[in-house]
N, C-alpha and C positions, 0 to 999 in steps of 0.2 A: 278220790270218787265219793260222791255222797251215799251214805248208808239208809237204809229204809228206817224210819223213825215213827213213832205213834203220834198222830196229830190228828186234830179234827177238822184239818183243811180237807176240803174234799179233792182239789188240784193236787196234792202231794200225795193223796191215796191213790190216784190216777198214774202219777209218775212212778210211785212204788209198785204197782202192779205191772207196769210195763214201762221202759224207757222212751220218751217221747221221739228220739230217731229213730226206733224199730218200725214207725210206721213207714219209713222208706221203703223196708224190705217188703211190706204188706200190700202198698198201694194199688199194684196191678189187681191183686185179690180183691180189695174193697171196691175198685173201678168196674169190676167185671162182675160182682155178687147180683144175684136176682133181686130185683127190688129197688138198685140203687140207692141212693142216699138215704131212703126211709128206714133200710135195715141196717144202717152203720151203728155200731155200738155208739152210746153218748160219750164214752171215755175216748174211743178213738176218733170221733168228732173233735174232741181236744188235741188229742196227739196230732191230727190233721195238720195243727197249728205249726208244729215244728217243720212240715216242708211247705209253710208260708201258704196254706190252703183252708178259707175259713169258710165256714157254716154261717150263712147269714139268713136269719129269721125273717125278716121282710122279703127274701127272695128265695124260699126254701127248696126250690128244686135247682137252685144255681149258687155258686161258693165264688169268692173272691180269692185271687191269687196275688200275694204281695213278693214283689220281685226285690231282691238285694241289688241295687246299684251303689257298690262301694264308692264312698266320696262323692257320689253325685255324678260321676263320670260314664259315659257311655260314648259307642260310636255309632256312625249314621247306619252302618249294617245292623247292630243290635237293636236299635229302634225300629229300622224297617221289619227285621224279624218280628219283633214284639207288636207291632201295630198288626202286621198279617196275622199273628195268633189271635189277638184280641178281635179281629173282623171276622176270621173264619171260626174260631171255636166261642167266642163270646160275643156280647152286643155291640162292640165297637167302642165300649165307653171306658177310657183309661182315666185314671187319676194320677197327680203327680202330689206326693204326699209332702208333711213339713220334715222329715228325715230324709228328703233327697231320693226317694223311693218311686217305683211305677207299680200300680195295682191294676189289675185286669180283672173286668167286671163278668159276672153271668156266665160262669164257667160250668160246665156239667163236671161231676164226680169221674165220669167215663173217660173224660179228656185230660185228666190231669197227668196220667203217665205220659201222654203223646208231649205234653207242654214240658214236663220235667226233663224229656230226652233233648227238646229244640232248644231250652236253656242250656243245657250241657254242649250242645254244638256251637252255640254262640259265645260260651264263656262267661255265661251268667249264672244266677242261682236263686232258687227260692227258700233254701234251708234256713231255718231258725231267725224267720222275719217274726214270729209271734211267739205266744206264749213266753215262759220263764228261760229266755234267751237275751244274747248281746245281739242289739237291733242293728240296724246298718250304721256304720260308724260314717259322722258328719266331718267335714271339713270345709273351708271355704272354696264356693263353687268357681272362683278364678283362680285356685291354686296352681302356682308353675307360671300364672301368666299376668298375674297383676303386679303393678309396681308397687302396691301397698301392702307388701308383707316382707316380714323378716326371713322367713325361707319357705319351700314347698312342704306343707305336712302332709300332702297325699302319700308319698311311701310308708310314713307311718302308720295311717290308715289301711293300708294294704297288707303290711308287713302283719298287723295285729289280727286282721279278718282271716290271714292264713294261718295263723294260730288257733284259732278258735273255730273255724267254719268245718263242722263234719266231724269235732272232736269231742266225745262224749264227755271229757271232764270239763266242758265250759256247757254242757246241753240240760243242766239243769241245776239253775240258781233258784234261791226263794223268790224272785220277781224279775221281770224284764231288767236290762241294764241299757241305758241310752249313754254312748261315749262320741265324746268329738275333741278332734285335733285340730287345731287351727295354728297356722302362721300370718295369718291376714291380720293388718292391723285397723280395720275397720269395724269390727265388732258385729259380723254378717251372720252367724249361725245360732245365736242364742246358747251360748256356751254355759253361762250359769245355771241354768236349766237342767244340765246333764247330771247323770250319776257319778261320770268320770269326766273332767273337762281339763284339757291342757291348753293352756293360751300362751302366746308368744312373750318371751323375756330374755332379758339378757342375764346371763348368770355368771359366774367367777371368771375372771379375766375378760369379760364382755363377750363372754360364749354365749351365742344364740341356742335358744332352746324353750321349754315351757316352764311355766309354772303350774301345779297340779292342785286341783281343787276336786273337791267328791261330795255327791249327797245331794246333788240338785234335782228336782223333780217338778213336774205340773202333775192336776189332776187334783182329785178330791183332796180337799182341805187347803187347795192353794198352791200357789207358787210358792218353793223353796228354794232359796239361793244355794247354789254349790258354796262350801265351806274351803278356804285355803289350807292346806296342809302344811305350809311352810317347806315345799319341796320342790325343788329345782330338778330337771332331767334334761341333758341333751338328746336330739330326735334320735341317736340310735340307741338309746335306752327307755325312749318313750313307750314303745310295745310292751316290752317285758313289765315295766313299772305297772302299764293297764291290765297286763295278765295277771300282776302279783294283787293287786287290788279286787279284781275279779275273784279271786279264787279264795281271798279272804272274805269276799262277801260270801259268795258259796258256801262256805263251811261255817260261818259266823252269824249269819244274816239270820233272821226268826224267819221259821215256817210255820207257826201256828194260825196266825192271821194273815190273809191277804192284804188287808187294811194296815199292815203294820210289817210289811215284808220288804219294802224299798229298802235301797242301803242308806237313805236318809234316817231311817229310823234305827239304825245300827250307830249312825254319828248321835242321834241323840240319847241311846244310852250308853255309850263309850265315851262320847266327849271326843274332841278333836285331838287332844295329847294321849290319850289311848289309843284310839286308831294309830296314829303315826307310830307309837311306839310298836304295837301289832304289826303293822306293815313292815316296819325296819327290821324286825325280826324274819320276816320272810324274804326281804331284799337281800340280806345276809351282807350288806356293806354300806358303809357311811352313806347317807343320803345328804344331797348339798341343800341349805335354807333357800328358801324362795328367792329370785332374782327380780330384776326391775323389771317390771311390767311397762312393756313395748308398744301397749296399744294407743291409739288413739280415743279421744273422747266420741267421736260421732260415730252413726250405724249407715251402714252403706247397703243396699240391696242389689247393686251390680247389674241394674237393669239400663238399658240403653247403649249407646256408642260408647265404648272407652277404649283408651289407648293401651295396649298391653305393653310389658316390659321389652318385647321382644322388636326391634324395629321394624316399622313399617307395617305392623299388624294390630288389628283391634278386636273386642268382644262383641257381639250385640245381643243384648239381653233382653228379652222378649216376655211380656206379661201374658202368663195364662190365668185369666181370670177364675178365683177361687181353686187351680189347677186342676178343673173339670175338663177335659179335652177329649178328642175321640181319634180313631186310628187313623182316619183319612188326614187330619191336619198333621198327625205325628209322621206320616209316611212323606207329608210333603216338608215337614222341617228337616227329616233326614237328608232330603234331595237338596234342600238348600245348604245344608251344612257341608255337602259334598261340592256342590256346585260353587259355592263362594268363599267357603273355609277348608280346612283340613279336614273334614268329616268328624270331627270331634264335638260333642255336645256334654253341656253341661246343666244339671238339675239344683235348683236353689232351695233353703228351707223355707221360702215364701211361695214356694208350690210355681216357680217360674223356670224358664230353661234359658240358655246363652249357648250362640253359637260361637266358637271361638276360632282364632287364627284367622281372621279376613283380611286379606289386604286391601290397602287403602283404597286402591281402584276399583275394587270389587262393591266397595259401600254404598254407592248410588243406585245401582241396578238392584244389590240385595233389599234396601230400603223401599224399593218401588214394587215388590213382590206382594200379589194379593194375601198371601198369610199373613202377613204383616198388618194387614188391616183389622183381622183379629187377635191376632197376637202381637201386640203393639209394642215397639222399643219406647214410645213416649206416651204411655196412658194416661186418662185423666188422673188428677190428684189423690183421689181416695179410692180408685180403683189399683193405683198403683201399689197401694198398702193393702190391700184387701187379702186377708188367709180364712180358709173357712175348712172346718173338719165335714166329713163324708155327710153326716145330715140323716132323718131317718128313713131316707128313700131306701138306704143299703144299710146303716147301723142299726141295731135292734136297742143300743143303749140311748142314742140320742132323741130327745123329747121333741124337738121341731126338725122342719127341714131348713136346712142353712143355705147351702149352695145355691139354689136360685134366688132364695129371698135375700140373700146379703148381697147379690148383684143387682137386683131390682133396688134395693135401698140407697147404695152406693151410687148407682147410675143416675137417680134423681138427684142424690145431694149435688153429684158433680156439675149435672144440667144448672142446677141453680148456681153454684159458685165455681165456674170453671178455672179460675185464676187461683182457689184457695192454695193455702199452703198444704202440702201433701201431710196424711196423719194415717199412722198404722191403725186399720180396724181388723179384728180379728176375731173371728166367730167359732164357738164350741158349743155342740147342741146339746151338751150335758155336761155334769160337776167333773167328766174325767178330763176335760179340757186339751182335746186333741188339737184344735184349733189355737193353741197357746193364748189365749184370751187374757190371761195374768200377766201377760208380757206386752201388751198393745197400748197405744196411746188412748185408745177408745177400745174396750172388749165387751163381748157379749156372751152370754151364758144362756142357754135355753131351758126352758120351764113352762108351765102353764099357768094360767089364772083365769078368773072368771071375769065375763065381760056381758052385761046386760041378761046375766044368767045363765050365760054358756061357758063352756070350759074352752078356751082359745090358745093358740100359741103365745108365749111372752117371753121376755129376756131380762135376765139382770145385767145393769150397764156398769160397767168398771172402767176406770182412767188411771192413766199417770205410771203405766207399769214400762218396765224398761229393762234391758240387760245390756251387757260390756261391765266397764269397770265400776259404774254407780248402778250397779242393778239394783231393782227393787219391783215388788210385786204391785199390780196395779190396785187401786182402792176401789170399794162399791160405792157407785153413786146413787142407784135408783134401782129398785126391783120391781119385776114381775110387770114389766111393761108391755100390753098388748103388741105385739110385732106388726098390727095393723094400724098402731098409733106411732110408729118411728119416723115416720113421715114427717109427721106434725112436731116432734119430739126433738128429734135430732139436730136441726138447723140451731134452733134456741139453746140448746146444751151444748153446741161446738161452741157457738159465740160466747156463753157465759163462761165456758172453761177458758177461752183466750182473753176475756176481759179481766179474767181472774189472774191473768199471769201465767197462764199455762202454755208452754210452746211444746212440740213435738220433741220426745226424749227427754225434758225437763221434768223435774219432780214437780207434784202439784199438790196443793192444799184443797182438801173438799171444803174446808171453814170458807163460807162466803159464796158458794156457789150453789144459786137456788136449786131445789130439787134434791140435791145430794142426802145420799142415805134414806131416801123417801121410799115408798111404796105408791107406784102409780093406781 
């Protein structure tokens, strides 16, 4: 366990005063206290994040609750229940996140105990979905059903989650920890941006398992690519290896400055060789060197109708533009999953959803359901690759509104070029990078600029980002472009990028692209 230490870090002081998970025992008292949210101690407002409850400055009387959907898997019954809670106790607004989670908007603090109890009843949790914890584990949304996987990695994510969820040994890290386990060969989860990334590989004697990389991140300072540890683990060892890495980070990661507290900075301080050696001491037995990477070069989003590995069954991936949806549509999605599939639903890191186990005979009727006119399995090219952070309507860090603006921009571009090649266009409202804009073909980071003497919403534009075997951060092209000018700027920029030889997922050169690295 972590012991108290002297530090100038205010969050560490809050954790030293009282462990974050203690708030779970106090939530009934907090919810019932006279004065509501205004009388909650600032330290307790931070601790509420240990139970997935977030105070939001743009909506001060209402909270957001982030739900843990391990591996992005849930049932129709669970989704039905979440939609009912959102409709009855929130505003009906539901967001699908880039970590395969669900967020409920506009929750009153007095209703949080009821929601926590309802989550337990449907075998879901909001524990440790915020602050200095292990966030929702990611895996391929089609794990177990796609023909393009070395093995199903979802059981590893489930095992690891059982190890840390509610366990105080894992509930006080220096900063958050993002973890991904994938057997998918199609690079669908941005593994290289994770603090712990385990990707499919052939090990000794062609044993299937994971290669291990650590220290990836998004956020301020840009995209950092996870560094290979030259370690291979079998699936039955993977959760224990992730636990060993987590506890090494817990004990040795810096707690002095929040800006230097991610696992990436411990790698910077130690180097890969020292990190591997220290991990080996904790592991306590020989570690196998990295195996042969089994992944393909391309990236898949798993949208549309795809044949499963199970004979006669299909998955139907539906685009949820920017991940912003509503309780009524999620209730209908649950009905369709029961009516046409097995009642199982998957969430993707691109903020979309998939109905799985659909018999071929059910496809025609499913594809004609009215909901699929809004959540399309065959979206327009740029809408297909659109991802957006929350934006400033709910997030106090965001400098601009992102979800509605990005949809408007993309809809206009798609209308002008309906047959264009898809591009991944990711929006983040601030440098924190929750929209993963550095991993996009074209990324947007929100900011402000002056236009005709007025301060207006603006974006810095990046291009050429990618994850997978050839991962690389996007390069900055243009700074402080007014959002109102994007309709005029982007068509020409996209044309110029393609004329320079850039294609989705391929490395690009800024040289020769007019407007690159310029200030609008």
